[in-house]
SEMIPA-819451 format. One record per atom (N, C-alpha, C): residue number from 1; residue in three letters; atom name; x, y, z. Coordinates in Angstrom, 1 decimal. Layout:
N
n | res | atom | X | Y | Z
NUM | ala | CA | X | Y | Z
...
// end
This chain:
75
n | res | atom | X | Y | Z
1 | met | N | -0.5 | 6.3 | -25.1
1 | met | CA | -0.8 | 7.1 | -26.2
1 | met | C | -1.9 | 8.1 | -25.8
2 | lys | N | -1.7 | 9.4 | -26.0
2 | lys | CA | -2.6 | 10.4 | -25.6
2 | lys | C | -3.3 | 11.0 | -26.8
3 | phe | N | -4.6 | 11.2 | -26.7
3 | phe | CA | -5.3 | 11.9 | -27.8
3 | phe | C | -5.2 | 13.4 | -27.6
4 | his | N | -4.9 | 14.0 | -28.7
4 | his | CA | -4.7 | 15.5 | -28.8
4 | his | C | -5.8 | 16.1 | -29.7
5 | gly | N | -6.9 | 16.4 | -29.1
5 | gly | CA | -8.0 | 17.0 | -29.9
5 | gly | C | -8.2 | 18.4 | -29.5
6 | ile | N | -9.2 | 19.1 | -30.1
6 | ile | CA | -9.4 | 20.5 | -29.8
6 | ile | C | -9.8 | 20.8 | -28.4
7 | trp | N | -10.4 | 19.8 | -27.7
7 | trp | CA | -10.9 | 20.0 | -26.3
7 | trp | C | -9.9 | 19.5 | -25.3
8 | ser | N | -8.8 | 18.9 | -25.7
8 | ser | CA | -7.9 | 18.3 | -24.7
8 | ser | C | -7.1 | 19.3 | -23.8
9 | asp | N | -6.7 | 20.4 | -24.4
9 | asp | CA | -6.0 | 21.4 | -23.6
9 | asp | C | -7.0 | 22.5 | -23.2
10 | arg | N | -7.3 | 22.7 | -22.0
10 | arg | CA | -8.3 | 23.6 | -21.6
10 | arg | C | -7.9 | 25.1 | -21.8
11 | arg | N | -6.7 | 25.3 | -21.8
11 | arg | CA | -6.2 | 26.7 | -21.9
11 | arg | C | -6.2 | 27.3 | -23.3
12 | thr | N | -6.2 | 26.4 | -24.3
12 | thr | CA | -6.2 | 26.9 | -25.7
12 | thr | C | -7.4 | 26.4 | -26.4
13 | ala | N | -8.4 | 25.9 | -25.7
13 | ala | CA | -9.6 | 25.3 | -26.4
13 | ala | C | -10.6 | 26.3 | -26.9
14 | arg | N | -10.4 | 26.8 | -28.0
14 | arg | CA | -11.3 | 27.7 | -28.7
14 | arg | C | -11.8 | 28.9 | -27.9
15 | gly | N | -11.0 | 29.5 | -27.1
15 | gly | CA | -11.3 | 30.8 | -26.5
15 | gly | C | -12.5 | 30.8 | -25.6
16 | lys | N | -13.5 | 31.5 | -25.9
16 | lys | CA | -14.7 | 31.7 | -25.0
16 | lys | C | -15.8 | 30.6 | -25.2
17 | val | N | -15.7 | 29.8 | -26.2
17 | val | CA | -16.8 | 28.9 | -26.5
17 | val | C | -17.0 | 27.9 | -25.5
18 | lys | N | -16.0 | 27.1 | -25.0
18 | lys | CA | -16.2 | 26.1 | -24.1
18 | lys | C | -16.7 | 26.6 | -22.7
19 | pro | N | -16.1 | 27.6 | -22.1
19 | pro | CA | -16.6 | 28.2 | -20.8
19 | pro | C | -18.1 | 28.7 | -21.0
20 | phe | N | -18.4 | 29.3 | -22.1
20 | phe | CA | -19.8 | 29.8 | -22.4
20 | phe | C | -20.7 | 28.6 | -22.4
21 | ile | N | -20.4 | 27.5 | -23.1
21 | ile | CA | -21.3 | 26.4 | -23.2
21 | ile | C | -21.5 | 25.8 | -21.8
22 | phe | N | -20.5 | 25.7 | -20.9
22 | phe | CA | -20.7 | 25.2 | -19.6
22 | phe | C | -21.6 | 26.1 | -18.7
23 | ala | N | -21.4 | 27.4 | -18.9
23 | ala | CA | -22.2 | 28.4 | -18.1
23 | ala | C | -23.6 | 28.3 | -18.5
24 | val | N | -23.9 | 28.3 | -19.8
24 | val | CA | -25.3 | 28.2 | -20.3
24 | val | C | -25.9 | 26.9 | -19.9
25 | leu | N | -25.2 | 25.8 | -19.9
25 | leu | CA | -25.7 | 24.5 | -19.5
25 | leu | C | -26.0 | 24.5 | -18.0
26 | glu | N | -25.2 | 25.1 | -17.2
26 | glu | CA | -25.5 | 25.2 | -15.8
26 | glu | C | -26.7 | 26.0 | -15.5
27 | ile | N | -26.8 | 27.2 | -16.2
27 | ile | CA | -28.0 | 28.0 | -16.0
27 | ile | C | -29.2 | 27.4 | -16.5
28 | ser | N | -29.2 | 26.6 | -17.6
28 | ser | CA | -30.4 | 26.0 | -18.1
28 | ser | C | -30.8 | 24.8 | -17.1
29 | val | N | -29.9 | 24.1 | -16.5
29 | val | CA | -30.3 | 23.1 | -15.5
29 | val | C | -30.9 | 23.8 | -14.3
30 | leu | N | -30.4 | 24.9 | -13.9
30 | leu | CA | -31.0 | 25.6 | -12.8
30 | leu | C | -32.5 | 26.1 | -13.1
31 | leu | N | -32.6 | 26.6 | -14.3
31 | leu | CA | -34.0 | 27.0 | -14.8
31 | leu | C | -34.9 | 25.8 | -14.9
32 | met | N | -34.5 | 24.6 | -15.3
32 | met | CA | -35.3 | 23.5 | -15.3
32 | met | C | -35.7 | 23.0 | -13.9
33 | cys | N | -34.8 | 23.1 | -13.0
33 | cys | CA | -35.1 | 22.8 | -11.6
33 | cys | C | -36.1 | 23.7 | -11.0
34 | ile | N | -36.0 | 25.0 | -11.3
34 | ile | CA | -37.0 | 26.0 | -10.9
34 | ile | C | -38.3 | 25.7 | -11.5
35 | trp | N | -38.4 | 25.4 | -12.7
35 | trp | CA | -39.7 | 25.1 | -13.4
35 | trp | C | -40.3 | 23.9 | -12.7
36 | val | N | -39.6 | 22.9 | -12.4
36 | val | CA | -40.2 | 21.7 | -11.7
36 | val | C | -40.7 | 22.1 | -10.4
37 | ile | N | -40.0 | 22.9 | -9.6
37 | ile | CA | -40.4 | 23.3 | -8.3
37 | ile | C | -41.7 | 24.2 | -8.4
38 | thr | N | -41.8 | 25.0 | -9.4
38 | thr | CA | -43.0 | 25.9 | -9.5
38 | thr | C | -44.2 | 25.1 | -10.0
39 | thr | N | -44.0 | 23.9 | -10.5
39 | thr | CA | -45.2 | 23.1 | -10.9
39 | thr | C | -45.9 | 22.6 | -9.6
40 | phe | N | -45.3 | 22.6 | -8.5
40 | phe | CA | -45.9 | 22.1 | -7.3
40 | phe | C | -46.9 | 23.2 | -6.7
41 | asp | N | -46.9 | 24.4 | -7.2
41 | asp | CA | -47.8 | 25.5 | -6.8
41 | asp | C | -47.6 | 25.8 | -5.3
42 | ile | N | -46.4 | 25.8 | -4.8
42 | ile | CA | -46.2 | 26.2 | -3.4
42 | ile | C | -45.3 | 27.5 | -3.6
43 | leu | N | -46.0 | 28.6 | -3.3
43 | leu | CA | -45.4 | 30.0 | -3.5
43 | leu | C | -44.1 | 30.2 | -2.8
44 | ile | N | -44.1 | 29.9 | -1.5
44 | ile | CA | -42.8 | 30.2 | -0.7
44 | ile | C | -41.7 | 29.3 | -1.2
45 | leu | N | -41.9 | 28.1 | -1.6
45 | leu | CA | -40.9 | 27.2 | -2.2
45 | leu | C | -40.4 | 27.7 | -3.5
46 | ala | N | -41.3 | 28.2 | -4.3
46 | ala | CA | -40.9 | 28.8 | -5.6
46 | ala | C | -40.1 | 30.1 | -5.4
47 | ala | N | -40.5 | 30.9 | -4.5
47 | ala | CA | -39.7 | 32.2 | -4.3
47 | ala | C | -38.3 | 31.9 | -3.7
48 | leu | N | -38.2 | 30.9 | -2.8
48 | leu | CA | -36.9 | 30.5 | -2.3
48 | leu | C | -36.0 | 29.9 | -3.4
49 | ser | N | -36.6 | 29.2 | -4.3
49 | ser | CA | -35.8 | 28.6 | -5.3
49 | ser | C | -35.3 | 29.6 | -6.3
50 | tyr | N | -36.2 | 30.6 | -6.6
50 | tyr | CA | -35.7 | 31.7 | -7.5
50 | tyr | C | -34.6 | 32.5 | -6.9
51 | met | N | -34.7 | 32.8 | -5.6
51 | met | CA | -33.7 | 33.6 | -4.9
51 | met | C | -32.4 | 32.8 | -4.8
52 | gly | N | -32.5 | 31.5 | -4.5
52 | gly | CA | -31.4 | 30.6 | -4.4
52 | gly | C | -30.6 | 30.5 | -5.7
53 | ala | N | -31.4 | 30.4 | -6.8
53 | ala | CA | -30.8 | 30.2 | -8.1
53 | ala | C | -30.1 | 31.5 | -8.5
54 | met | N | -30.7 | 32.7 | -8.2
54 | met | CA | -30.0 | 33.9 | -8.6
54 | met | C | -28.8 | 34.1 | -7.7
55 | phe | N | -28.8 | 33.8 | -6.5
55 | phe | CA | -27.6 | 33.9 | -5.6
55 | phe | C | -26.5 | 32.9 | -6.1
56 | tyr | N | -26.9 | 31.7 | -6.5
56 | tyr | CA | -25.9 | 30.8 | -7.0
56 | tyr | C | -25.3 | 31.3 | -8.3
57 | ile | N | -26.1 | 31.8 | -9.2
57 | ile | CA | -25.5 | 32.3 | -10.5
57 | ile | C | -24.6 | 33.5 | -10.2
58 | val | N | -25.0 | 34.4 | -9.4
58 | val | CA | -24.1 | 35.6 | -9.1
58 | val | C | -22.9 | 35.2 | -8.4
59 | thr | N | -22.9 | 34.3 | -7.5
59 | thr | CA | -21.7 | 34.1 | -6.6
59 | thr | C | -20.8 | 32.9 | -7.2
60 | thr | N | -21.4 | 32.1 | -8.1
60 | thr | CA | -20.6 | 30.9 | -8.5
60 | thr | C | -20.4 | 30.9 | -10.0
61 | val | N | -21.5 | 30.9 | -10.8
61 | val | CA | -21.4 | 30.7 | -12.2
61 | val | C | -20.6 | 31.8 | -12.9
62 | ile | N | -21.0 | 33.1 | -12.6
62 | ile | CA | -20.4 | 34.2 | -13.3
62 | ile | C | -18.9 | 34.3 | -12.9
63 | pro | N | -18.5 | 34.2 | -11.6
63 | pro | CA | -17.0 | 34.3 | -11.3
63 | pro | C | -16.2 | 33.2 | -12.0
64 | arg | N | -16.8 | 31.9 | -12.0
64 | arg | CA | -16.1 | 30.8 | -12.6
64 | arg | C | -16.0 | 31.0 | -14.1
65 | tyr | N | -17.0 | 31.6 | -14.8
65 | tyr | CA | -16.9 | 31.9 | -16.2
65 | tyr | C | -15.8 | 33.0 | -16.4
66 | lys | N | -15.8 | 34.0 | -15.6
66 | lys | CA | -14.8 | 35.1 | -15.8
66 | lys | C | -13.4 | 34.5 | -15.6
67 | lys | N | -13.2 | 33.7 | -14.6
67 | lys | CA | -11.9 | 33.1 | -14.3
67 | lys | C | -11.4 | 32.2 | -15.5
68 | ala | N | -12.4 | 31.4 | -16.0
68 | ala | CA | -12.0 | 30.5 | -17.2
68 | ala | C | -11.7 | 31.4 | -18.4
69 | ile | N | -12.3 | 32.5 | -18.6
69 | ile | CA | -12.0 | 33.3 | -19.8
69 | ile | C | -10.6 | 33.9 | -19.6
70 | lys | N | -10.3 | 34.4 | -18.4
70 | lys | CA | -9.0 | 35.0 | -18.1
70 | lys | C | -7.9 | 34.0 | -18.3
71 | arg | N | -8.2 | 32.7 | -18.0
71 | arg | CA | -7.2 | 31.6 | -18.1
71 | arg | C | -6.8 | 31.2 | -19.5
72 | gln | N | -7.7 | 31.5 | -20.5
72 | gln | CA | -7.5 | 31.1 | -21.8
72 | gln | C | -6.3 | 31.8 | -22.4
73 | lys | N | -5.5 | 31.0 | -23.2
73 | lys | CA | -4.3 | 31.6 | -23.9
73 | lys | C | -4.7 | 32.1 | -25.2
74 | asn | N | -4.2 | 33.2 | -25.7
74 | asn | CA | -4.4 | 33.6 | -27.0
74 | asn | C | -3.4 | 32.9 | -27.9
75 | ser | N | -4.0 | 32.0 | -28.8
75 | ser | CA | -3.0 | 31.3 | -29.7
75 | ser | C | -3.2 | 31.7 | -31.1
// end
């Protein structure tokens, strides 16, 4: 017996809400990691973490969000 809820089908699951939630969650986790790294007061490590997080967001989070939005069916 399979449960059929609003989140069970990824392609018709409320349009842009679910991909947006996952993108915001991922960005907030990155920001929390950067905050923890900056509390150590090591400037080079903080700068590298900022650049790494920006690179990760631009190359991974945003394209994955756009792909998920394109995949959604209009129901």
